C-alpha positions as CSV (number, residue, x, y, z in Angstrom):
1,M,62.3,-12.7,-4.3
2,G,60.5,-9.5,-3.9
3,N,62.0,-8.9,-0.5
4,L,65.5,-9.4,-1.9
5,K,64.8,-6.8,-4.6
6,V,63.7,-4.3,-2.0
7,Y,66.8,-5.1,0.1
8,F,69.2,-4.6,-2.8
9,D,67.4,-1.3,-3.7
10,Y,68.0,-0.2,-0.1
11,L,71.7,-1.1,-0.5
12,V,72.0,0.9,-3.7
13,E,70.3,3.9,-2.0
14,N,72.7,3.8,0.9
15,Q,75.6,3.4,-1.5
16,D,76.6,0.0,0.0
17,Q,76.3,-1.5,-3.4
18,Q,76.6,0.1,-6.9
19,E,73.6,-1.6,-8.5
20,N,70.7,-3.9,-7.9
21,I,72.1,-7.2,-9.3
22,I,68.8,-9.0,-9.0
23,K,66.3,-6.4,-10.4
24,D,65.7,-8.3,-13.6
25,I,65.5,-11.8,-12.1
26,S,62.1,-13.4,-12.0
27,I,61.2,-16.9,-10.9
28,K,58.7,-18.8,-13.1
29,G,57.2,-22.1,-12.4
30,I,54.0,-24.0,-11.9
31,K,51.9,-22.9,-8.9
32,K,50.8,-25.9,-7.0
33,Q,47.6,-26.1,-5.1
34,V,47.7,-27.2,-1.5
35,I,45.1,-29.7,-0.5
36,H,43.3,-29.1,2.8
37,N,41.3,-31.4,5.0
38,V,42.9,-34.6,3.8
39,L,41.3,-37.8,5.1
40,S,43.5,-40.2,7.1
41,S,44.0,-43.7,5.9
42,D,41.6,-45.1,8.5
43,E,38.9,-42.6,7.4
44,L,39.4,-43.5,3.8
45,E,39.1,-47.2,4.6
46,D,36.0,-46.6,6.7
47,L,34.5,-44.7,3.7
48,Y,35.3,-47.6,1.4
49,Y,33.8,-50.3,3.7
50,S,30.7,-48.4,4.6
51,Y,29.7,-47.7,0.9
52,P,26.5,-49.7,0.4
53,T,26.2,-52.0,-2.6
54,D,22.8,-53.6,-1.8
55,K,20.4,-50.7,-2.4
56,G,19.2,-49.4,-5.8
57,N,20.9,-50.5,-9.0
58,I,23.3,-53.2,-7.8
59,L,25.6,-53.1,-10.9
60,S,26.1,-49.3,-10.7
61,R,26.7,-49.5,-6.9
62,K,29.4,-52.1,-7.4
63,R,31.0,-50.1,-10.2
64,N,31.0,-47.0,-7.9
65,K,32.6,-49.1,-5.0
66,I,35.3,-50.3,-7.4
67,T,35.9,-46.8,-8.5
68,L,36.1,-45.7,-4.8
69,G,38.6,-48.5,-4.2
70,L,40.8,-47.3,-7.0
71,L,40.8,-43.8,-5.5
72,V,41.4,-45.0,-1.9
73,Y,43.9,-47.9,-2.4
74,Q,45.6,-47.0,-5.7
75,G,45.8,-43.3,-5.2
76,L,44.2,-42.5,-8.6
77,T,43.0,-39.0,-9.4
78,T,39.9,-38.0,-11.3
79,Q,42.1,-37.3,-14.3
80,N,43.5,-40.9,-14.0
81,L,39.9,-42.3,-13.9
82,E,39.0,-40.4,-17.1
83,Q,41.9,-42.1,-18.8
84,L,40.9,-45.6,-17.9
85,Q,39.8,-47.9,-20.7
86,V,38.0,-51.2,-20.7
């Protein structure tokens, strides 16, 4: 949009146009964050199957693997996990 404003200013200076018709236009919206280094489906599946459940506190390890499964197979976000209820 900024480039168009500069272009229309140029047209006004060269008298090709009487006024800059887009000088007061601004685009507002939500800026989205681009995610980098996304794992492939095979890498996610390897991560899930390689998660150990036999060491340490077995119940917490199983809970963590279930949570990982929800992230990998259901596509939940951390915000979705916070909203889960028993």
